[in-house]
C-alpha positions in Angstrom: 4.6 13.1 -68.4 2.0 12.8 -65.6 3.4 15.9 -63.9 2.8 17.9 -67.1 -0.8 16.9 -67.1 -1.2 17.7 -63.4 0.2 21.1 -63.9 -1.7 21.9 -67.0 -5.1 20.7 -65.7 -4.8 21.6 -62.0 -7.7 23.4 -60.4 -5.5 26.2 -59.2 -5.6 27.8 -62.6 -9.4 27.8 -62.7 -9.8 29.6 -59.4 -9.2 33.3 -59.7 -7.1 35.1 -57.1 -8.8 36.8 -54.2 -8.4 40.4 -55.4 -10.6 41.9 -52.7 -8.7 40.3 -49.8 -8.0 42.7 -46.9 -4.3 42.1 -47.2 -4.2 43.0 -50.9 -6.3 46.1 -50.6 -4.6 47.8 -47.7 -2.9 51.1 -48.2 -4.1 54.7 -48.4 -3.7 55.1 -52.1 -5.8 52.0 -52.8 -8.4 53.0 -50.3 -9.2 56.2 -52.2 -9.4 54.3 -55.5 -11.7 51.7 -53.9 -13.8 54.5 -52.4 -14.2 56.1 -55.9 -15.1 52.7 -57.4 -17.7 52.1 -54.7 -19.2 55.6 -55.2 -19.4 55.0 -58.9 -21.3 51.8 -58.5 -23.6 53.4 -55.9 -24.6 56.0 -58.5 -25.6 53.5 -61.1 -29.4 53.1 -61.5 -30.8 50.0 -60.0 -33.6 47.8 -61.2 -34.7 46.8 -64.7 -34.5 49.2 -67.6 -37.7 50.3 -69.2 -38.2 49.2 -72.8 -37.7 52.1 -75.2 -40.8 53.3 -76.9 -40.8 52.7 -80.7 -40.2 55.7 -82.8 -40.6 56.2 -86.5 -43.3 54.9 -88.8 -41.8 51.4 -89.2 -41.0 51.1 -85.5 -44.5 51.8 -84.4 -45.9 49.5 -87.1 -43.6 46.7 -86.0 -44.5 47.2 -82.3 -48.2 47.1 -83.2 -48.4 44.2 -85.6 -45.2 42.1 -85.4 -43.6 42.1 -82.0 -44.8 40.5 -78.8 -48.0 38.8 -78.0 -50.0 40.8 -80.5 -48.3 39.4 -83.6 -50.8 38.8 -86.4 -51.2 38.1 -90.1 -52.1 41.7 -90.8 -48.6 42.6 -92.2 -49.0 39.9 -94.9 -52.5 41.2 -95.8 -51.1 44.8 -95.9 -48.3 43.6 -98.3 -50.8 41.8 -100.6 -53.1 44.9 -100.7 -50.1 47.1 -101.3 -48.8 45.0 -104.2 -52.3 45.0 -105.7 -52.7 48.8 -105.3 -49.3 49.5 -106.9 -49.9 47.0 -109.7 -53.3 48.5 -110.5 -51.9 52.0 -110.4 -49.2 51.1 -112.9 -51.8 49.3 -115.2 -54.1 52.4 -115.0 -51.3 54.8 -115.8 -49.8 52.9 -118.7 -52.9 51.3 -120.3 -56.3 51.9 -118.8 -56.4 55.7 -118.7 -55.8 55.8 -122.5 -59.0 53.7 -123.1 -61.3 55.5 -120.7 -63.5 57.3 -123.3 -62.1 55.9 -126.5 -63.1 52.8 -128.5 -60.9 49.8 -127.6 -58.8 48.2 -130.2 
């Protein structure tokens, strides 16, 4: 039973094989493939990627008021004002405009 545990939990399985060893990579066919791979990785851009600029109405609003260090309570105030404006508009359309110049009931 102890040999089973030793085989199952040996450190040999945790260490990956040395794929880039000189003895494993020798050969003209593999040299060309490795050369293509090296050229591919040389052409990749280096350094950090610039953050994309926000686009669209909501993207710019989110970047200005919600994301990063400039986060504020302004979106909550905008929401409260928007709900008030929509509610007043609905009230005016369905009730208040009919009583503008007429005697109230």
